[in-house]
ChimeraX commands (.cxc) that place a marker at each C-alpha (Angstrom):
marker #1 position 170.30,146.47,85.46 radius 0.5
marker #1 position 170.35,142.84,84.39 radius 0.5
marker #1 position 173.51,141.02,85.41 radius 0.5
marker #1 position 175.72,139.82,82.52 radius 0.5
marker #1 position 178.01,136.89,82.95 radius 0.5
marker #1 position 180.13,134.43,81.04 radius 0.5
marker #1 position 181.51,131.01,81.80 radius 0.5
marker #1 position 184.90,129.43,81.39 radius 0.5
marker #1 position 187.25,126.74,82.58 radius 0.5
marker #1 position 187.84,125.68,86.17 radius 0.5
marker #1 position 190.81,127.27,87.85 radius 0.5
marker #1 position 190.98,130.27,85.53 radius 0.5
marker #1 position 190.63,133.93,86.39 radius 0.5
marker #1 position 187.36,135.36,87.67 radius 0.5
marker #1 position 184.86,135.72,84.90 radius 0.5
marker #1 position 182.07,138.11,84.02 radius 0.5
marker #1 position 181.43,141.40,82.33 radius 0.5
marker #1 position 182.16,144.74,83.94 radius 0.5
marker #1 position 178.79,144.79,85.65 radius 0.5
marker #1 position 178.33,141.04,86.01 radius 0.5
marker #1 position 179.59,138.81,88.81 radius 0.5
marker #1 position 182.90,137.03,88.90 radius 0.5
marker #1 position 182.36,133.29,88.44 radius 0.5
marker #1 position 184.88,130.84,89.82 radius 0.5
marker #1 position 183.75,127.47,88.45 radius 0.5
marker #1 position 184.60,124.23,90.21 radius 0.5
marker #1 position 183.88,120.60,89.59 radius 0.5
marker #1 position 180.34,120.19,88.30 radius 0.5
marker #1 position 177.85,117.55,89.39 radius 0.5
marker #1 position 174.73,116.74,87.35 radius 0.5
marker #1 position 171.83,118.09,89.42 radius 0.5
marker #1 position 169.22,115.63,90.66 radius 0.5
marker #1 position 165.54,115.89,89.85 radius 0.5
marker #1 position 163.05,117.51,92.18 radius 0.5
marker #1 position 163.84,120.07,94.86 radius 0.5
marker #1 position 166.44,121.20,95.64 radius 0.5
marker #1 position 168.58,120.76,92.55 radius 0.5
marker #1 position 171.27,123.02,94.01 radius 0.5
marker #1 position 171.99,124.79,97.30 radius 0.5
marker #1 position 173.81,128.12,97.35 radius 0.5
marker #1 position 175.39,129.51,100.51 radius 0.5
marker #1 position 176.38,133.02,101.47 radius 0.5
marker #1 position 180.03,133.14,102.55 radius 0.5
marker #1 position 180.62,135.59,105.40 radius 0.5
marker #1 position 178.50,134.99,108.48 radius 0.5
marker #1 position 177.05,131.82,106.96 radius 0.5
marker #1 position 179.81,129.42,105.91 radius 0.5
marker #1 position 182.67,131.22,107.64 radius 0.5
marker #1 position 182.93,133.82,110.40 radius 0.5
marker #1 position 182.31,137.36,109.20 radius 0.5
marker #1 position 185.64,139.20,109.19 radius 0.5
marker #1 position 185.01,142.53,107.42 radius 0.5
marker #1 position 186.82,142.78,104.08 radius 0.5
marker #1 position 188.85,139.68,104.82 radius 0.5
marker #1 position 191.58,138.87,102.32 radius 0.5
marker #1 position 193.66,136.74,104.70 radius 0.5
marker #1 position 193.10,132.98,104.39 radius 0.5
marker #1 position 194.54,132.47,107.88 radius 0.5
marker #1 position 191.55,134.32,109.31 radius 0.5
marker #1 position 188.99,132.01,107.70 radius 0.5
marker #1 position 187.08,130.13,110.39 radius 0.5
marker #1 position 184.08,127.88,109.64 radius 0.5
marker #1 position 180.77,128.70,111.26 radius 0.5
marker #1 position 179.30,126.09,113.63 radius 0.5
marker #1 position 177.95,123.01,111.77 radius 0.5
marker #1 position 179.14,124.39,108.41 radius 0.5
marker #1 position 181.08,121.30,107.34 radius 0.5
marker #1 position 178.30,118.96,108.42 radius 0.5
marker #1 position 175.71,121.06,106.61 radius 0.5
marker #1 position 177.56,121.26,103.32 radius 0.5
marker #1 position 178.45,117.56,103.44 radius 0.5
marker #1 position 174.80,116.68,104.03 radius 0.5
marker #1 position 173.92,118.34,100.73 radius 0.5
marker #1 position 176.82,116.77,98.87 radius 0.5
marker #1 position 175.88,113.34,100.22 radius 0.5
marker #1 position 172.55,113.68,98.39 radius 0.5
marker #1 position 174.39,114.32,95.13 radius 0.5
marker #1 position 173.20,117.92,95.11 radius 0.5
marker #1 position 175.69,120.56,93.88 radius 0.5
marker #1 position 176.65,123.33,96.28 radius 0.5
marker #1 position 177.80,126.84,95.49 radius 0.5
marker #1 position 178.70,130.16,97.10 radius 0.5
marker #1 position 177.17,133.58,96.39 radius 0.5
marker #1 position 179.05,136.43,98.03 radius 0.5
marker #1 position 179.11,140.22,97.98 radius 0.5
marker #1 position 182.70,141.47,98.18 radius 0.5
marker #1 position 182.49,145.24,97.91 radius 0.5
marker #1 position 186.00,145.48,99.36 radius 0.5
marker #1 position 187.23,145.02,95.79 radius 0.5
marker #1 position 185.45,148.18,94.61 radius 0.5
marker #1 position 186.60,150.00,97.75 radius 0.5
marker #1 position 190.22,149.12,96.99 radius 0.5
marker #1 position 190.54,146.97,100.11 radius 0.5
marker #1 position 190.68,143.56,98.41 radius 0.5
marker #1 position 192.27,142.10,95.29 radius 0.5
marker #1 position 191.25,139.22,93.05 radius 0.5
marker #1 position 194.23,137.28,94.40 radius 0.5
marker #1 position 192.94,137.68,97.95 radius 0.5
marker #1 position 189.42,136.61,96.95 radius 0.5
marker #1 position 190.91,133.47,95.41 radius 0.5
marker #1 position 193.11,132.81,98.45 radius 0.5
marker #1 position 190.11,132.97,100.80 radius 0.5
marker #1 position 188.16,130.75,98.43 radius 0.5
marker #1 position 190.93,128.13,98.47 radius 0.5
marker #1 position 191.13,128.19,102.26 radius 0.5
marker #1 position 187.37,127.89,102.59 radius 0.5
marker #1 position 187.38,124.85,100.32 radius 0.5
marker #1 position 190.26,123.31,102.27 radius 0.5
marker #1 position 188.10,123.54,105.40 radius 0.5
marker #1 position 184.67,122.80,103.93 radius 0.5
marker #1 position 185.33,120.85,100.74 radius 0.5
marker #1 position 184.92,121.86,97.10 radius 0.5
marker #1 position 182.04,123.93,95.75 radius 0.5
marker #1 position 180.69,123.59,92.23 radius 0.5
marker #1 position 180.68,127.35,91.65 radius 0.5
marker #1 position 181.48,130.62,93.38 radius 0.5
marker #1 position 179.64,133.74,92.21 radius 0.5
marker #1 position 181.17,136.92,93.62 radius 0.5
marker #1 position 180.02,140.52,93.26 radius 0.5
marker #1 position 183.06,142.85,93.38 radius 0.5
marker #1 position 180.97,146.02,92.99 radius 0.5
marker #1 position 179.58,148.63,95.33 radius 0.5
marker #1 position 176.90,150.30,93.22 radius 0.5
marker #1 position 175.51,150.20,89.69 radius 0.5
marker #1 position 175.36,146.46,89.10 radius 0.5
marker #1 position 172.69,143.78,89.00 radius 0.5
marker #1 position 174.62,141.21,91.01 radius 0.5
marker #1 position 175.14,142.78,94.44 radius 0.5
marker #1 position 172.66,141.15,96.81 radius 0.5
marker #1 position 169.74,141.86,97.31 radius 0.5
marker #1 position 169.76,141.98,93.48 radius 0.5
marker #1 position 169.33,138.52,91.94 radius 0.5
marker #1 position 172.42,138.44,89.69 radius 0.5
marker #1 position 174.62,136.15,91.81 radius 0.5
marker #1 position 171.87,133.58,92.29 radius 0.5
marker #1 position 170.98,133.69,88.60 radius 0.5
marker #1 position 174.61,133.40,87.50 radius 0.5
marker #1 position 175.34,130.44,89.78 radius 0.5
marker #1 position 172.11,128.71,88.78 radius 0.5
marker #1 position 172.91,129.25,85.11 radius 0.5
marker #1 position 176.39,127.79,85.48 radius 0.5
marker #1 position 175.00,124.74,87.28 radius 0.5
marker #1 position 172.29,124.26,84.64 radius 0.5
marker #1 position 169.54,124.48,87.25 radius 0.5
marker #1 position 166.38,126.63,87.12 radius 0.5
marker #1 position 166.42,129.18,89.92 radius 0.5
marker #1 position 163.02,127.89,91.03 radius 0.5
marker #1 position 164.76,124.65,92.04 radius 0.5
marker #1 position 167.53,126.37,94.00 radius 0.5
marker #1 position 167.75,127.06,97.74 radius 0.5
marker #1 position 169.81,129.96,99.07 radius 0.5
marker #1 position 170.99,130.05,102.68 radius 0.5
marker #1 position 172.32,133.22,104.29 radius 0.5
marker #1 position 172.53,135.22,107.49 radius 0.5
marker #1 position 171.05,138.59,106.52 radius 0.5
marker #1 position 168.00,139.89,104.74 radius 0.5
marker #1 position 169.75,140.67,101.47 radius 0.5
marker #1 position 170.59,136.97,101.04 radius 0.5
marker #1 position 166.94,136.01,101.28 radius 0.5
marker #1 position 165.84,138.97,99.16 radius 0.5
marker #1 position 168.28,137.97,96.40 radius 0.5
marker #1 position 166.87,134.45,96.44 radius 0.5
marker #1 position 163.31,135.68,96.16 radius 0.5
marker #1 position 164.19,138.19,93.42 radius 0.5
marker #1 position 165.72,135.35,91.40 radius 0.5
marker #1 position 162.73,133.08,91.95 radius 0.5
marker #1 position 164.71,130.81,94.29 radius 0.5
marker #1 position 163.93,129.76,97.86 radius 0.5
marker #1 position 165.66,131.58,100.72 radius 0.5
marker #1 position 166.28,130.54,104.29 radius 0.5
marker #1 position 167.75,132.78,106.97 radius 0.5
marker #1 position 170.19,131.62,109.65 radius 0.5
marker #1 position 170.34,134.62,112.01 radius 0.5
marker #1 position 173.53,135.74,113.75 radius 0.5
marker #1 position 174.08,138.72,116.07 radius 0.5
marker #1 position 174.57,140.80,112.92 radius 0.5
marker #1 position 171.08,139.98,111.62 radius 0.5
marker #1 position 168.58,142.77,112.14 radius 0.5
marker #1 position 165.35,141.90,113.99 radius 0.5
marker #1 position 163.25,143.18,111.10 radius 0.5
marker #1 position 165.09,140.84,108.73 radius 0.5
marker #1 position 164.22,137.90,110.96 radius 0.5
marker #1 position 160.58,138.97,111.11 radius 0.5
marker #1 position 160.42,139.35,107.33 radius 0.5
marker #1 position 162.00,135.98,106.51 radius 0.5
marker #1 position 159.65,133.24,105.37 radius 0.5
marker #1 position 161.96,130.50,106.66 radius 0.5
marker #1 position 164.51,130.67,109.46 radius 0.5
marker #1 position 166.77,128.14,111.19 radius 0.5
marker #1 position 168.87,128.20,114.35 radius 0.5
marker #1 position 172.02,126.98,112.62 radius 0.5
marker #1 position 173.32,125.96,109.24 radius 0.5
marker #1 position 172.75,122.24,109.67 radius 0.5
marker #1 position 169.12,122.81,110.65 radius 0.5
marker #1 position 168.70,125.04,107.60 radius 0.5
marker #1 position 170.04,122.33,105.32 radius 0.5
marker #1 position 167.77,119.73,106.88 radius 0.5
marker #1 position 164.80,122.01,106.26 radius 0.5
marker #1 position 165.87,122.50,102.64 radius 0.5
marker #1 position 166.36,118.77,102.04 radius 0.5
marker #1 position 162.94,118.10,103.58 radius 0.5
marker #1 position 161.34,120.64,101.24 radius 0.5
marker #1 position 160.29,122.82,104.17 radius 0.5
marker #1 position 161.23,126.09,102.43 radius 0.5
marker #1 position 159.18,125.60,99.28 radius 0.5
marker link #1:1,2 radius 0.2
marker link #1:2,3 radius 0.2
marker link #1:3,4 radius 0.2
marker link #1:4,5 radius 0.2
marker link #1:5,6 radius 0.2
marker link #1:6,7 radius 0.2
marker link #1:7,8 radius 0.2
marker link #1:8,9 radius 0.2
marker link #1:9,10 radius 0.2
marker link #1:10,11 radius 0.2
marker link #1:11,12 radius 0.2
marker link #1:12,13 radius 0.2
marker link #1:13,14 radius 0.2
marker link #1:14,15 radius 0.2
marker link #1:15,16 radius 0.2
marker link #1:16,17 radius 0.2
marker link #1:17,18 radius 0.2
marker link #1:18,19 radius 0.2
marker link #1:19,20 radius 0.2
marker link #1:20,21 radius 0.2
marker link #1:21,22 radius 0.2
marker link #1:22,23 radius 0.2
marker link #1:23,24 radius 0.2
marker link #1:24,25 radius 0.2
marker link #1:25,26 radius 0.2
marker link #1:26,27 radius 0.2
marker link #1:27,28 radius 0.2
marker link #1:28,29 radius 0.2
marker link #1:29,30 radius 0.2
marker link #1:30,31 radius 0.2
marker link #1:31,32 radius 0.2
marker link #1:32,33 radius 0.2
marker link #1:33,34 radius 0.2
marker link #1:34,35 radius 0.2
marker link #1:35,36 radius 0.2
marker link #1:36,37 radius 0.2
marker link #1:37,38 radius 0.2
marker link #1:38,39 radius 0.2
marker link #1:39,40 radius 0.2
marker link #1:40,41 radius 0.2
marker link #1:41,42 radius 0.2
marker link #1:42,43 radius 0.2
marker link #1:43,44 radius 0.2
marker link #1:44,45 radius 0.2
marker link #1:45,46 radius 0.2
marker link #1:46,47 radius 0.2
marker link #1:47,48 radius 0.2
marker link #1:48,49 radius 0.2
marker link #1:49,50 radius 0.2
marker link #1:50,51 radius 0.2
marker link #1:51,52 radius 0.2
marker link #1:52,53 radius 0.2
marker link #1:53,54 radius 0.2
marker link #1:54,55 radius 0.2
marker link #1:55,56 radius 0.2
marker link #1:56,57 radius 0.2
marker link #1:57,58 radius 0.2
marker link #1:58,59 radius 0.2
marker link #1:59,60 radius 0.2
marker link #1:60,61 radius 0.2
marker link #1:61,62 radius 0.2
marker link #1:62,63 radius 0.2
marker link #1:63,64 radius 0.2
marker link #1:64,65 radius 0.2
marker link #1:65,66 radius 0.2
marker link #1:66,67 radius 0.2
marker link #1:67,68 radius 0.2
marker link #1:68,69 radius 0.2
marker link #1:69,70 radius 0.2
marker link #1:70,71 radius 0.2
marker link #1:71,72 radius 0.2
marker link #1:72,73 radius 0.2
marker link #1:73,74 radius 0.2
marker link #1:74,75 radius 0.2
marker link #1:75,76 radius 0.2
marker link #1:76,77 radius 0.2
marker link #1:77,78 radius 0.2
marker link #1:78,79 radius 0.2
marker link #1:79,80 radius 0.2
marker link #1:80,81 radius 0.2
marker link #1:81,82 radius 0.2
marker link #1:82,83 radius 0.2
marker link #1:83,84 radius 0.2
marker link #1:84,85 radius 0.2
marker link #1:85,86 radius 0.2
marker link #1:86,87 radius 0.2
marker link #1:87,88 radius 0.2
marker link #1:88,89 radius 0.2
marker link #1:89,90 radius 0.2
marker link #1:90,91 radius 0.2
marker link #1:91,92 radius 0.2
marker link #1:92,93 radius 0.2
marker link #1:93,94 radius 0.2
marker link #1:94,95 radius 0.2
marker link #1:95,96 radius 0.2
marker link #1:96,97 radius 0.2
marker link #1:97,98 radius 0.2
marker link #1:98,99 radius 0.2
marker link #1:99,100 radius 0.2
marker link #1:100,101 radius 0.2
marker link #1:101,102 radius 0.2
marker link #1:102,103 radius 0.2
marker link #1:103,104 radius 0.2
marker link #1:104,105 radius 0.2
marker link #1:105,106 radius 0.2
marker link #1:106,107 radius 0.2
marker link #1:107,108 radius 0.2
marker link #1:108,109 radius 0.2
marker link #1:109,110 radius 0.2
marker link #1:110,111 radius 0.2
marker link #1:111,112 radius 0.2
marker link #1:112,113 radius 0.2
marker link #1:113,114 radius 0.2
marker link #1:114,115 radius 0.2
marker link #1:115,116 radius 0.2
marker link #1:116,117 radius 0.2
marker link #1:117,118 radius 0.2
marker link #1:118,119 radius 0.2
marker link #1:119,120 radius 0.2
marker link #1:120,121 radius 0.2
marker link #1:121,122 radius 0.2
marker link #1:122,123 radius 0.2
marker link #1:123,124 radius 0.2
marker link #1:124,125 radius 0.2
marker link #1:125,126 radius 0.2
marker link #1:126,127 radius 0.2
marker link #1:127,128 radius 0.2
marker link #1:128,129 radius 0.2
marker link #1:129,130 radius 0.2
marker link #1:130,131 radius 0.2
marker link #1:131,132 radius 0.2
marker link #1:132,133 radius 0.2
marker link #1:133,134 radius 0.2
marker link #1:134,135 radius 0.2
marker link #1:135,136 radius 0.2
marker link #1:136,137 radius 0.2
marker link #1:137,138 radius 0.2
marker link #1:138,139 radius 0.2
marker link #1:139,140 radius 0.2
marker link #1:140,141 radius 0.2
marker link #1:141,142 radius 0.2
marker link #1:142,143 radius 0.2
marker link #1:143,144 radius 0.2
marker link #1:144,145 radius 0.2
marker link #1:145,146 radius 0.2
marker link #1:146,147 radius 0.2
marker link #1:147,148 radius 0.2
marker link #1:148,149 radius 0.2
marker link #1:149,150 radius 0.2
marker link #1:150,151 radius 0.2
marker link #1:151,152 radius 0.2
marker link #1:152,153 radius 0.2
marker link #1:153,154 radius 0.2
marker link #1:154,155 radius 0.2
marker link #1:155,156 radius 0.2
marker link #1:156,157 radius 0.2
marker link #1:157,158 radius 0.2
marker link #1:158,159 radius 0.2
marker link #1:159,160 radius 0.2
marker link #1:160,161 radius 0.2
marker link #1:161,162 radius 0.2
marker link #1:162,163 radius 0.2
marker link #1:163,164 radius 0.2
marker link #1:164,165 radius 0.2
marker link #1:165,166 radius 0.2
marker link #1:166,167 radius 0.2
marker link #1:167,168 radius 0.2
marker link #1:168,169 radius 0.2
marker link #1:169,170 radius 0.2
marker link #1:170,171 radius 0.2
marker link #1:171,172 radius 0.2
marker link #1:172,173 radius 0.2
marker link #1:173,174 radius 0.2
marker link #1:174,175 radius 0.2
marker link #1:175,176 radius 0.2
marker link #1:176,177 radius 0.2
marker link #1:177,178 radius 0.2
marker link #1:178,179 radius 0.2
marker link #1:179,180 radius 0.2
marker link #1:180,181 radius 0.2
marker link #1:181,182 radius 0.2
marker link #1:182,183 radius 0.2
marker link #1:183,184 radius 0.2
marker link #1:184,185 radius 0.2
marker link #1:185,186 radius 0.2
marker link #1:186,187 radius 0.2
marker link #1:187,188 radius 0.2
marker link #1:188,189 radius 0.2
marker link #1:189,190 radius 0.2
marker link #1:190,191 radius 0.2
marker link #1:191,192 radius 0.2
marker link #1:192,193 radius 0.2
marker link #1:193,194 radius 0.2
marker link #1:194,195 radius 0.2
marker link #1:195,196 radius 0.2
marker link #1:196,197 radius 0.2
marker link #1:197,198 radius 0.2
marker link #1:198,199 radius 0.2
marker link #1:199,200 radius 0.2
marker link #1:200,201 radius 0.2
marker link #1:201,202 radius 0.2
marker link #1:202,203 radius 0.2
marker link #1:203,204 radius 0.2
marker link #1:204,205 radius 0.2
view
């Protein structure tokens, strides 16, 4: 199913159709020319420690080099965004309020993101990674072709979503990453800052 999404004003409620992602827009930055024109990050296990179904902002802890990595992209004038599966909503374990609270805490620690695209579903949608809907929705909001977007994540579905959208994926493995996902990835990095440096150097094209 093709993901459906809408856009709206910053700070408002999550947006999107029943089977589209929630979009939480932030401050927009005109994308630069060339590659990358935007960098999208997975949330759990990539930007912040993976706490299953976390709705508590006090449990948000940045991953090593996360702030340096995101700042390195911002310093180039390149917009950054977050693409995150949050099936805890569909499972009844998380609320929209909790998703927003964790978003605010993440931005307090790592700085503002131009857009958050969140899939609250479990099945039956086109946005839950490895489907491309989150990447396409975030790219659309930023006004950037997916082909000029890099997506950084810690598991195979992050990279698969990037490739399905026509974007460029890079894997930063953690203990939760399966060996076969590492073998299948076209580009891997030891940590988030190395991944960003590879992206900025065009090494994932």
